[in-house]
N, C-alpha and C positions, 0 to 999 in steps of 0.2 A: 504494500500500500504506500503510494507516494502522492502527496498533495496536501491541500488545505481542507480539513474536514469542516463542513457546514451543516447546520441543522435548521430547518424551518419548522417551528412548532407554535401552536396556538396557546396563548397563556392569558390568564386573568388573575388579578388579586382576588382573594377570597371575598365573596359578596360584592364584587366589583367596586371595592373600596377605593375612592378617589383621593384619599388623604395620606397615602403611603407610597414608598418606593419598595418594590418587590424585586427579589433576586432569584435566579436559578443558577445552579452549577452543573456543568456537564463534564463527564469523565468517560473517555474512550479508552478501552483496554483490550489487549490481546490476551487470550486465555488458552491454555493447553487442555488436554483431555482430563487432567487431574485437578482442574479448577485453579491452577496457579496463574494469576493474572498480573500483567505488567501494564502500567499506565502508558498509553501512547500519546495522549493529549488531554488537556483539561482547560476549561474556561468558565468564567462567571459572566453573567449578563444581567443588568438591572433593567427595569422598565417601570413606567408610570401608567397606572390605569387610566388617568385622564386622557392619554393618547388614544385609547380604545373605546371610550364611552362606556356604555352599559353592555358590553359584549366582550368576547375573546378577541385578542389582537394577534396578528402574525408577528412572531419574533424570529429573526434570523440571527443565529449565533455562529460566528466564525471562530474556529479554534486554531491554535498554533499548528503549523505544518508538521507533517509526519513523513518519515521515510523508513518503513519497517517491513521486514519479511514476515509474513504470516504463514506458518506451516499449514499444510493441507489438512492435518488432523486438529487444527486449532480453530478458534472462533473469535469473533469480535463482539464485545459487549459495550453498550452505552448505558451509563447511569445518569439519571436526572435527579438532582437533589435541591432542596430549598435550605440554604445555609442559615445558621442561627442569627446572622445579622440582617436577614431580610425583615423588613418592617411588617410584613403580612405573610400569611400562608398563600400558596399559589394553586390555582386550579389549572389543569391541563385538559385541553380538548385534543386528544391524541389520535390522529388518523381516522376521524369520522368522515362521512361523506361530505359534510359541510366544512370540515376543518382537516384537510389532508396534511399529514406530516411528511417531511422528506429530508433525508440525509444524503449527502453527496461529497465527493472529493473534487476540488478544482485543481 
């Protein structure tokens, strides 16, 4: 895998709260069959619910570039977390018909 990982994901602050800044953290890892995982790239992205109104908003997160060999018996995992310093919990509308998610390498 060589390139810059990006993820398009639909997010909202809990209850569409307009008074806070929310944060998500992404962790991309390569894992072997024994579940030993190595971080390939990670990134944090903040957003303001005011930018999305009373709905989910499309957030594109660009992660640091990677250049890693992924063995044929291995797999790639994506973790999405809400860190402790986020001012609000986060709702995800992940890969629904109305809110399609997409990950890609550039």
